[in-house]
C-alpha positions in Angstrom: -36.0 6.5 -18.5 -34.0 4.9 -21.4 -35.0 1.4 -22.3 -32.5 -0.5 -24.5 -33.7 -3.3 -26.8 -31.0 -5.7 -27.9 -31.2 -8.3 -30.6 -28.7 -10.8 -31.9 -29.8 -12.7 -35.1 -27.7 -15.7 -36.0 -27.2 -17.3 -39.4 -25.1 -20.5 -39.1 -25.0 -23.5 -36.8 -24.0 -22.8 -33.2 -23.6 -19.2 -31.8 -21.3 -18.5 -28.9 -21.5 -15.0 -27.4 -21.4 -13.1 -24.2 -23.3 -9.9 -23.2 -22.3 -7.8 -20.1 -23.0 -4.6 -18.4 -19.5 -3.2 -18.0 -20.1 -1.7 -14.5 -21.1 -4.8 -12.7 -20.4 -7.6 -15.2 -24.0 -8.6 -15.1 -25.4 -10.3 -18.2 -25.4 -13.7 -19.7 -23.6 -16.1 -22.0 -24.7 -18.3 -24.9 -22.6 -21.4 -24.9 -22.0 -24.1 -27.5 -23.9 -26.5 -25.2 -27.1 -24.3 -25.3 -29.8 -25.2 -27.8 -29.1 -22.9 -30.8 -31.6 -20.3 -31.8 -31.7 -17.9 -34.8 -32.8 -14.9 -32.7 -32.0 -13.7 -29.2 -33.7 -10.6 -27.7 -33.6 -8.8 -24.3 -34.1 -5.4 -22.8 -32.2 -3.3 -20.3 -33.7 -0.5 -18.3 -37.3 -1.6 -17.8 -36.7 -2.5 -14.2 -35.3 -0.2 -11.5 -32.6 -2.8 -10.8 -31.2 -2.3 -14.2 -30.0 1.2 -13.2 -27.2 0.5 -10.7 -26.3 4.0 -9.6 -28.5 7.0 -10.3 -25.5 9.3 -9.6 -23.4 7.7 -12.3 -25.1 8.4 -15.7 -22.8 6.1 -17.8 -23.7 2.5 -18.8 -21.2 0.4 -20.8 -22.5 -2.7 -22.6 -20.3 -5.2 -24.3 -21.0 -8.1 -26.7 -18.3 -10.7 -27.5 -18.7 -13.2 -30.2 -16.7 -16.2 -31.3 -16.9 -18.1 -34.6 -15.9 -21.6 -33.5 -18.5 -23.2 -35.7 -17.8 -21.0 -38.7 -19.2 -20.1 -41.1 -21.5 -18.0 -39.0 -23.0 -14.5 -39.2 -24.2 -12.3 -36.3 -26.4 -9.3 -36.7 -26.4 -7.1 -33.6 -29.2 -4.5 -33.2 -29.5 -2.1 -30.3 -32.5 0.4 -30.1 -33.4 3.0 -27.6 -37.1 2.7 -26.8 -39.7 4.5 -24.8 -41.8 3.0 -22.0 -44.4 2.0 -24.5 -41.8 0.0 -26.5 -41.8 2.5 -29.4 -38.4 2.9 -31.1 -36.8 6.3 -30.5 -33.6 5.6 -32.3 -31.3 2.8 -33.6 -28.0 2.9 -31.7 -26.3 0.0 -33.4 -27.1 -2.2 -36.4 -24.0 -4.1 -37.5 -23.2 -7.5 -39.0 -20.2 -9.7 -38.1 -19.4 -12.6 -40.3 -16.6 -15.1 -40.6 -15.6 -18.4 -42.2 -12.5 -18.7 -39.9 -13.2 -20.7 -36.8 -10.4 -19.0 -34.9 -12.0 -15.5 -35.3 -13.6 -13.6 -32.4 -14.8 -10.1 -32.1 -16.0 -7.6 -29.4 -18.2 -4.6 -29.7 -18.9 -2.1 -27.0 -21.7 0.5 -26.5 -21.3 3.4 -24.0 -24.5 5.2 -23.1 -24.7 8.4 -21.0 -28.0 9.3 -19.4 -28.8 13.0 -19.5 
């Protein structure tokens, strides 16, 4: 079983982002009205309910970020881990930064279970 660890680290004032599983649009949003944090972490795949269809081996994840309260910087880290929480590999480690409050960006991740 693949377990995916996600982390968004924020440098700036107020982050606004949205994370979704592409198949069923399940996920969460961080809104401007939420108390800001410098680090957000979550996992996907630890619970049986995270795997929606055992016959469809593809998972699509998306992270959308806006820079309304620029300047702001987001670091997005995704790791594949084993059941003991040991890192198997880093799938994504990227930084998005802007000083323009009209900017936004989207990054996707497609995972195929084999």
